[in-house]
C-alpha positions, 0 to 999 in steps of 0.5 A: 721798623715796619720792615725789620717786624716783616723780616722777623716775621719771615724767619721765624715762618721758615724756622718752623718749616725747617724744624718741622722737616728735621725734627719730625723727619729722623736724620740719617746719612742718607736723609730723605723720603725712600719708597715702600711697598706695604704687603697685606696677606689675606685668604693664606693657609697658616703660613710662616714667612713673607718676602717680595721678589725682583726681576732677575738681570740677564737670563733667568735661572732655572725655576727652583723647587715651590717647597721648603724642607726645613722651616728654620730661619737660617735654612729658609735664608739659604733656600731664598739666596738661590731662589729663581722662578719665572725670572724673579729672584729674592729681593736682596737690600745691600746684602741681605734678604728681606725675610719677615716672619709671621707675626701678630698681623698679616701686614708686612713694610719693605723699604729702601730702594724696593724693587719695581715691578715685583712679586710676593712669596709667602711660605706656608707652614707645610713649607708650600711657597706661593707667589703672586703675580707681578705688580708695577707699583704706581704709588711712591708708598705702595699698599697692597694686598695678596690674596693668596687663594684667590692668586691676585695682588693688587695696589690700594689706590683709595683715598690718595686722591683726597690726600694729594688735594690737601697737600696741593693746597697746603703747598699752594697756600704756604707758597702764596704766604711766603711770597706775600711776605716777601713782596711786602719786604720788597715794599710793593703796594697791594694795588689791584693791578699788582695783586692781579698779576702776583696771583695770576703767575703763581696760579700758573706756576706753583699751583701747576707745579704742586700738582706736579710733584703730587702726582710724581713717584718721588725719590732722588730723581724727582729732586733734581727735576723739582730743582730744575723746574724751579729755576725755570719758574724762578726766571719766568717769574722774575721776568714776568714782575720785572715788567709788571710790578709797580712800586707806590710811585707808580714805577717799574724797577725791572732790577727789583721786580726780577730780584723779587721773583729770585728771592721768593722762589728760593724761599718757597722751594726750600718750604716745598722740599721741606713739606715733601720730606715730611709728607713723603718721608714721615707721614707716607701720604703720597 
């Protein structure tokens, strides 16, 4: 009866994490967090349009004239379609130019496989074209400020450290909580040697993994790396638990200990992935 209760608690907890990951984050055919660039324009003359530039592949084209004669949107798109300057061209998402028109604010967002490095292009009301210096983004969700007058493009990194610490601690606490529930399902007693072994290996593996993930750039490549590292951790923990954990009678069952390590890491892997979807994809924290 007690074991059935624990199983129910574990399933409810996993269901809650799953709902948080799939319900909060919009579902798309290419579901997953996407890198983004946020540009805030400051100290600029009256301007009409903003876009970003990406590096040209192959040999660079001749530099375009930094002046737009016709400021109608379609005419500007045509100008940008053939734009090239110092080895950079207009960023095109699939087949469409990511052109932002100046409205109420001075902050503009670009997402979905954004270029890195990149430049910002601003078109003033008189048709003059301003281009920022090159910037290689450090953060997955990059927040930048383009000071047109000073001619600088900087990335805002303030506050990221605190967010990362919160993210690491939340993921680590969730991992420990899930694995302790599974620990109880496998009917391991909470003896001092068992708990020392449990926390020691998790501090090394899971805390280390979450620190690595918090400082990674995310994306689809990271999913493969995350999966590979989790497989290695699951095997390492399985071997470790097989040789250290003892049941209530003081016996070590290598098969049981190894299976506990695999199952515990399978659940923590799923929970960690869903948390990453929410944190990176919806909240844009990291």
